[in-house]
C-alpha positions in Angstrom: 116.2 111.8 60.3 119.5 110.5 61.8 118.1 110.4 65.3 114.8 108.6 64.3 113.7 105.9 66.8 112.1 102.7 65.5 113.0 99.8 67.8 111.8 100.2 71.4 112.2 98.0 74.4 109.6 98.1 77.2 110.7 96.9 80.6 107.8 95.9 82.8 105.6 95.3 79.8 103.3 92.9 81.6 102.4 95.4 84.3 99.4 97.7 84.6 101.1 100.7 82.8 103.4 98.6 80.7 100.6 96.8 78.9 99.1 100.1 77.8 102.4 101.6 76.8 103.1 98.6 74.6 99.7 99.0 72.8 100.2 102.8 72.3 103.7 102.2 70.9 102.4 99.6 68.5 99.6 102.0 67.3 102.3 104.6 66.7 104.2 102.2 64.4 107.2 101.3 66.6 108.7 97.8 66.7 108.3 96.8 70.3 110.3 94.2 72.3 109.2 93.3 75.8 111.9 92.4 78.4 111.0 90.0 81.2 112.8 88.2 84.0 114.3 84.8 83.2 111.7 83.2 85.5 108.8 85.2 84.2 105.7 83.4 82.8 104.3 86.6 81.2 102.8 86.3 77.7 102.8 89.1 75.1 100.8 89.8 71.9 102.1 88.1 68.8 103.2 91.4 67.3 105.5 92.0 70.3 108.9 90.5 70.4 110.0 89.2 73.8 113.4 88.6 75.5 114.1 87.0 78.8 117.0 88.8 80.5 119.0 88.8 83.7 118.4 92.3 85.1 121.4 91.9 87.4 123.8 91.3 84.5 124.9 94.2 82.4 126.4 91.7 79.9 123.0 89.9 79.5 121.2 93.2 79.1 123.7 94.6 76.6 123.4 91.6 74.4 119.6 91.8 74.4 119.7 95.6 73.7 121.7 95.3 70.5 119.9 97.1 67.6 117.5 98.9 69.9 117.0 102.6 69.7 115.1 103.3 73.0 114.2 101.8 76.3 111.0 102.6 78.2 111.1 101.5 81.9 107.7 101.0 83.5 108.8 99.0 86.5 107.2 99.5 89.8 108.5 102.1 92.3 109.9 99.4 94.6 112.2 98.2 91.8 113.3 101.4 90.3 116.7 101.4 92.0 117.6 98.4 89.8 117.5 100.5 86.6 121.2 101.3 86.9 122.4 98.1 85.3 119.9 98.7 82.5 121.3 102.2 81.9 124.9 100.9 81.8 123.8 98.3 79.3 122.1 101.0 77.2 125.4 102.9 77.1 127.3 99.7 76.1 124.7 98.8 73.4 124.6 102.4 72.1 120.9 102.8 72.8 119.9 106.4 72.0 117.1 107.2 74.4 116.1 106.1 77.9 112.7 106.9 79.5 113.0 105.9 83.2 110.1 104.9 85.4 109.3 108.4 86.6 105.5 108.1 86.0 103.7 109.5 89.0 104.4 112.7 90.9 107.3 114.9 89.9 110.4 113.6 91.7 112.4 116.6 90.7 110.7 118.7 93.3 110.4 116.4 96.3 114.1 115.8 97.3 114.7 116.4 101.0 111.1 115.7 101.8 109.6 112.7 103.5 108.0 111.4 100.4 111.2 112.2 98.5 113.0 109.8 100.9 110.8 107.0 99.7 111.4 108.0 96.1 115.2 108.1 96.3 115.4 105.1 93.9 113.7 107.2 91.2 115.6 110.4 92.1 119.1 108.8 92.1 118.4 106.8 89.0 117.5 109.9 87.0 120.5 111.7 88.4 122.7 108.8 87.2 121.0 108.9 83.8 121.6 112.6 83.4 125.2 112.1 84.4 125.7 109.4 81.8 124.0 111.6 79.1 126.5 114.4 79.8 129.4 111.9 79.4 127.9 110.4 76.3 126.4 113.0 74.0 124.5 110.5 71.8 122.7 109.0 74.9 119.6 111.0 75.8 116.8 110.7 78.3 113.2 112.0 78.9 111.5 112.1 82.2 107.7 112.1 82.4 105.6 113.0 85.4 102.0 111.9 85.0 100.5 112.5 88.4 98.3 109.8 89.8 97.1 106.9 87.6 93.5 108.1 87.5 91.5 105.3 85.8 93.6 102.6 87.5 93.1 104.4 90.8 89.3 104.6 90.5 89.3 100.9 89.7 91.5 99.9 92.6 90.1 102.3 95.2 93.1 104.5 95.7 91.4 107.7 94.6 89.0 107.6 97.5 85.7 106.6 95.8 83.9 103.3 96.5 81.2 102.9 93.9 79.7 99.8 95.5 79.2 101.3 98.9 78.8 104.8 97.4 81.3 106.3 99.9 83.8 109.1 99.1 86.7 110.1 101.3 87.4 113.8 100.9 90.7 115.2 102.2 90.8 118.7 103.6 88.4 121.0 101.7 88.3 118.8 98.7 89.0 121.7 96.4 92.6 121.2 95.6 93.2 120.3 92.0 95.3 117.2 91.3 97.5 116.1 88.4 96.0 112.9 87.1 96.5 110.8 84.0 94.8 107.7 82.5 97.1 104.9 81.6 96.5 105.0 77.8 97.2 108.8 78.0 100.6 108.1 79.5 101.2 105.6 76.7 100.4 108.2 74.1 102.7 110.7 75.7 105.6 108.2 75.6 104.8 107.4 71.9 104.9 111.2 71.2 108.2 111.6 73.0 109.8 108.9 70.9 108.2 110.2 67.7 109.9 113.6 68.3 113.3 112.6 69.6 115.1 115.9 68.9 112.6 118.2 70.7 112.1 115.9 73.6 115.8 115.0 74.4 117.1 115.6 77.9 114.0 117.1 79.2 111.6 116.5 82.1 107.9 116.8 81.2 104.7 117.0 83.3 101.5 115.8 81.6 97.9 115.3 82.8 94.7 113.9 81.3 93.0 116.4 83.6 93.4 118.2 87.0 90.3 117.4 88.9 89.4 118.2 92.5 87.9 115.6 94.8 84.7 117.7 95.0 84.4 117.7 91.3 84.7 113.9 91.1 82.1 113.7 93.8 79.7 115.9 91.9 80.1 113.7 88.8 79.5 110.4 90.6 76.4 111.7 92.4 75.0 113.1 89.1 75.7 109.9 87.2 74.3 107.6 89.9 71.4 109.8 90.8 72.2 109.4 94.5 73.9 111.3 97.3 77.1 109.5 98.4 78.2 109.2 102.0 81.2 111.5 102.5 83.9 110.9 105.0 86.1 113.9 105.7 89.8 113.3 106.5 92.8 115.4 107.2 96.0 115.4 105.1 97.9 116.6 108.2 96.8 113.4 110.0 97.8 111.4 106.9 101.2 113.0 107.1 101.5 112.2 110.8 100.6 108.5 110.1 103.0 108.4 107.2 106.0 109.8 109.2 105.3 107.3 112.0 105.3 104.4 109.6 108.4 105.7 107.9 110.2 106.0 111.3 109.6 102.2 111.6 110.8 101.4 108.1 107.3 100.8 106.9 107.2 102.1 103.3 103.4 101.8 103.0 103.9 105.3 104.4 104.0 106.3 100.7 100.2 106.2 100.4 99.7 108.5 103.4 102.4 110.9 102.4 101.1 111.0 98.8 97.7 112.1 100.1 99.3 114.9 101.9 101.4 115.9 98.9 98.5 116.0 96.4 95.3 116.8 98.3 96.5 119.3 100.9 94.9 122.7 100.5 97.3 124.9 98.7 99.5 122.0 97.5 99.7 123.5 94.1 100.7 120.4 92.1 98.1 120.7 89.3 99.7 120.8 85.8 98.3 123.5 83.5 99.4 126.2 81.1 103.1 126.5 80.6 103.7 123.8 83.3 102.1 121.2 81.1 103.8 119.4 78.2 100.5 118.3 76.7 100.6 120.9 73.9 104.3 120.2 73.0 103.5 116.5 72.8 100.3 117.0 70.8 98.0 115.7 73.6 94.5 117.0 74.3 93.1 117.0 77.8 90.8 114.0 78.2 87.1 114.0 79.3 86.9 113.6 83.1 83.1 112.9 83.0 83.6 110.1 80.4 86.4 108.5 82.4 84.3 108.5 85.6 81.2 107.2 83.7 83.2 104.3 82.2 84.4 103.3 85.7 80.9 103.5 87.1 79.7 101.2 84.3 82.5 98.6 84.8 
């Protein structure tokens, strides 16, 4: 197939998501190159090529991208605005596919909102990519919204469950279903996108390992530990108030507060199921929520 993708660059390959993406791409048979900053000390597996680049130099990036078919960016939200030079270099090097760091909530539906203001780097970058694709028909893109990083969030306490203290923070009624994906699941989604370049070109997909409610997770942890957990109830309206106050002071840690409002508020409606989910198109099966939670409890 003329549009086949074989050689893939991963930007941010040493990060939490990037490491999993690299492994899933390797499993799918891609030749993977990891880009890192010139001053980076990151190490990569022996079957992964690595290149140190100057992300501020389109010339440096263009040279490093010669012969590559696709770029997957997994850089952190705080750095996403810096992807423009990478896009320009992809155009210069004739890279066929760019997957920007969209992983997380769907940024296409949050413009002109408080949380959207924080995510302007992502929003403007994808707008720029779409524009470049229209000007260069051979250059394509795919956006992937994964919802919250579920297994990572359990481990790092951002999902609201503390297994050591056996405390759960439940926002509003706790019944709202939330788009959530495990890191390896996101990696498999990316591998599937690149394995099917024609049917995934110039599209924005939403995926999910599952769409659990907070109460559902609480039920699982109590069943698996054989104990009742202490539940602290919290208000997403209060989280939004705190977030807006922080934002007014230029404090972008407001993102966590505004995210809780965005995903946990009763009636938020951001679960991804049925025709809204690209799982089927990408050949992905929903994962086992209980198994994921049990693995976290054992770790």
